[in-house]
Backbone as a chain_set.jsonl record, in Angstrom:
{"seq": "XXXXXXXXXXXXXXXXXXXXXXXXXXXXXXXXXXXXXXXXXXXXXXXXXXXXXXXXXXXXX", "coords": {"N": [[-1.282, 10.007, 16.577], [-3.348, 9.651, 14.791], [-2.04, 8.253, 12.754], [-1.491, 5.827, 14.034], [-4.089, 4.867, 14.386], [-4.832, 4.528, 11.717], [-2.965, 2.53, 10.866], [-3.788, 0.502, 12.56], [-6.342, -0.045, 11.541], [-5.62, -0.917, 8.999], [-4.2, -3.253, 9.588], [-6.232, -4.733, 10.855], [-7.983, -4.882, 8.695], [-6.523, -6.495, 6.939], [-6.485, -8.862, 8.308], [-9.177, -9.46, 8.86], [-11.303, -10.197, 6.457], [-13.842, -9.239, 6.089], [-13.857, -6.728, 7.049], [-14.449, -3.244, 6.601], [-12.314, -1.825, 5.36], [-10.868, -3.717, 4.106], [-11.224, -4.323, 1.328], [-10.312, -1.958, 0.135], [-7.641, -2.002, 0.913], [-6.739, -4.303, -0.404], [-7.046, -3.443, -3.061], [-5.192, -1.353, -3.099], [-2.812, -2.747, -2.67], [-2.784, -4.305, -4.984], [-2.445, -2.26, -6.889], [0.104, -1.349, -6.173], [1.607, -3.667, -6.666], [1.228, -3.885, -9.447], [2.526, -1.558, -10.301], [5.141, -2.114, -9.466], [5.642, -4.322, -11.112], [5.596, -3.049, -13.628], [7.801, -1.328, -13.367], [9.82, -3.225, -13.065], [9.768, -4.432, -15.597], [10.582, -2.264, -17.188], [13.175, -1.84, -16.178], [14.336, -4.261, -16.875], [14.222, -4.046, -19.668], [15.97, -1.892, -20.018], [18.424, -2.979, -19.119], [18.685, -5.054, -20.955], [18.878, -3.608, -23.331], [21.208, -2.169, -22.787], [23.005, -4.272, -22.597], [22.963, -5.171, -25.248], [24.059, -2.929, -26.508], [26.67, -2.894, -25.447], [27.593, -5.297, -26.476], [27.523, -4.71, -29.211], [29.463, -2.723, -29.305], [31.724, -4.203, -28.543], [31.851, -5.961, -30.708], [32.574, -4.244, -32.763], [35.123, -3.612, -32.156]], "CA": [[-2.383, 9.169, 16.984], [-4.097, 9.32, 13.582], [-1.288, 7.209, 12.051], [-1.705, 4.561, 14.746], [-5.44, 4.432, 14.068], [-4.805, 4.067, 10.333], [-2.272, 1.243, 10.822], [-4.634, -0.485, 13.235], [-7.383, -0.419, 10.583], [-4.989, -1.692, 7.927], [-3.916, -4.589, 10.125], [-7.523, -5.417, 11.028], [-8.502, -5.141, 7.354], [-5.798, -7.625, 6.344], [-6.832, -10.077, 9.048], [-10.616, -9.689, 8.725], [-11.688, -9.869, 5.082], [-15.144, -8.577, 6.111], [-13.662, -5.36, 7.533], [-14.717, -2.302, 5.505], [-11.119, -1.375, 4.672], [-10.219, -4.869, 3.488], [-11.238, -4.186, -0.132], [-9.433, -0.835, -0.201], [-6.268, -2.45, 1.115], [-6.432, -5.22, -1.498], [-6.895, -2.628, -4.272], [-3.918, -0.634, -2.982], [-1.735, -3.723, -2.86], [-2.776, -4.631, -6.411], [-1.84, -1.123, -7.589], [1.541, -1.367, -5.876], [2.187, -4.793, -7.398], [1.244, -3.539, -10.871], [3.585, -0.569, -10.489], [6.42, -2.827, -9.336], [5.799, -5.105, -12.339], [5.948, -2.123, -14.709], [9.179, -0.877, -13.129], [10.692, -4.373, -13.347], [9.843, -4.577, -17.05], [11.401, -1.163, -17.696], [14.567, -2.104, -15.794], [14.788, -5.382, -17.702], [14.453, -3.509, -21.008], [17.171, -1.063, -19.968], [19.595, -3.856, -19.056], [18.782, -5.752, -22.24], [19.375, -2.63, -24.294], [22.596, -1.89, -22.425], [23.779, -5.46, -22.981], [23.099, -5.156, -26.705], [24.997, -1.858, -26.876], [28.042, -3.305, -25.128], [27.952, -6.34, -27.441], [27.785, -4.021, -30.467], [30.767, -2.043, -29.164], [32.745, -5.252, -28.567], [31.921, -6.491, -32.074], [33.211, -3.258, -33.614], [36.547, -3.505, -31.807]], "C": [[-3.206, 8.741, 15.76], [-3.389, 8.209, 12.809], [-1.509, 5.851, 12.707], [-3.081, 4.001, 14.437], [-5.503, 3.852, 12.659], [-4.139, 2.691, 10.243], [-3.097, 0.148, 11.478], [-5.729, -0.96, 12.277], [-6.815, -1.253, 9.442], [-4.728, -3.115, 8.394], [-5.21, -5.374, 10.296], [-8.094, -5.782, 9.661], [-7.811, -6.312, 6.687], [-6.186, -8.936, 7.031], [-8.294, -10.452, 8.81], [-11.068, -9.25, 7.347], [-13.06, -9.191, 5.012], [-15.046, -7.141, 6.616], [-13.827, -4.401, 6.36], [-13.476, -1.865, 4.723], [-10.385, -2.505, 3.957], [-10.128, -4.723, 1.976], [-10.307, -3.068, -0.586], [-7.974, -1.239, -0.097], [-5.857, -3.375, -0.032], [-6.217, -4.457, -2.804], [-5.556, -1.89, -4.256], [-2.744, -1.565, -3.225], [-1.635, -4.117, -4.326], [-2.127, -3.515, -7.224], [-0.329, -1.101, -7.386], [2.221, -2.486, -6.663], [2.259, -4.504, -8.892], [2.354, -2.541, -11.177], [4.956, -1.227, -10.424], [6.685, -3.665, -10.587], [6.222, -4.222, -13.513], [7.393, -1.653, -14.578], [10.149, -2.009, -13.466], [10.859, -4.571, -14.853], [10.735, -3.5, -17.656], [12.879, -1.405, -17.399], [15.139, -3.233, -16.646], [15.091, -4.91, -19.13], [15.725, -2.673, -21.057], [18.418, -1.937, -19.967], [19.786, -4.632, -20.348], [19.368, -4.834, -23.294], [20.849, -2.325, -24.045], [23.493, -3.055, -22.831], [23.996, -5.516, -24.484], [24.1, -4.094, -27.148], [26.435, -2.267, -26.604], [28.499, -4.404, -26.079], [28.282, -5.717, -28.794], [29.144, -3.328, -30.438], [31.887, -3.062, -29.243], [32.934, -5.806, -29.973], [32.664, -5.543, -32.998], [34.721, -3.169, -33.358], [37.201, -4.777, -32.091]], "O": [[-3.698, 7.614, 15.698], [-4.044, 7.319, 12.265], [-1.691, 4.845, 12.021], [-3.232, 2.794, 14.246], [-6.138, 2.824, 12.428], [-4.683, 1.783, 9.615], [-3.109, -0.993, 11.016], [-6.01, -2.157, 12.21], [-7.461, -2.19, 8.973], [-5.005, -4.072, 7.671], [-5.281, -6.545, 9.925], [-8.632, -6.876, 9.487], [-8.447, -7.054, 5.939], [-6.209, -9.992, 6.399], [-8.612, -11.62, 8.585], [-11.203, -8.053, 7.093], [-13.408, -8.624, 3.976], [-16.04, -6.413, 6.612], [-13.395, -4.703, 5.247], [-13.581, -1.564, 3.534], [-9.386, -2.267, 3.278], [-9.071, -4.97, 1.395], [-9.595, -3.215, -1.58], [-7.161, -0.854, -0.937], [-4.757, -3.248, -0.571], [-5.311, -4.784, -3.57], [-4.87, -1.813, -5.276], [-1.79, -1.203, -3.913], [-0.534, -4.25, -4.86], [-1.35, -3.783, -8.141], [0.426, -0.858, -8.329], [3.281, -2.282, -7.255], [3.251, -4.844, -9.538], [3.042, -2.662, -12.191], [5.831, -0.929, -11.237], [7.816, -3.718, -11.071], [7.096, -4.594, -14.295], [8.123, -1.589, -15.568], [11.187, -1.773, -14.086], [11.961, -4.845, -15.328], [11.549, -3.785, -18.534], [13.734, -1.2, -18.261], [16.287, -3.168, -17.085], [16.086, -5.318, -19.728], [16.474, -2.739, -22.032], [19.361, -1.68, -20.716], [20.915, -4.845, -20.789], [20.248, -5.231, -24.058], [21.639, -2.234, -24.985], [24.596, -2.856, -23.341], [25.082, -5.865, -24.946], [24.897, -4.328, -28.057], [27.32, -2.024, -27.424], [29.671, -4.445, -26.453], [29.223, -6.151, -29.458], [29.881, -3.344, -31.423], [32.889, -2.835, -29.922], [34.06, -6.088, -30.382], [33.324, -5.995, -33.934], [35.488, -2.721, -34.21], [38.404, -4.915, -31.872]]}, "num_chains": 1, "name": "protein.A"}
């Protein structure tokens, strides 16, 4: 029942920007988006590095 109440407040907060939880929800979403951006950058760096390593191996053979 507590989860349903929480989700109801989240939904109301997203619909009604004047709802008290609206700001908290926006902050949480911003944090999630920032984390996703950081993870994406790390993954991109890993693939770039991996691509360079495979190119170096191919060049040596």
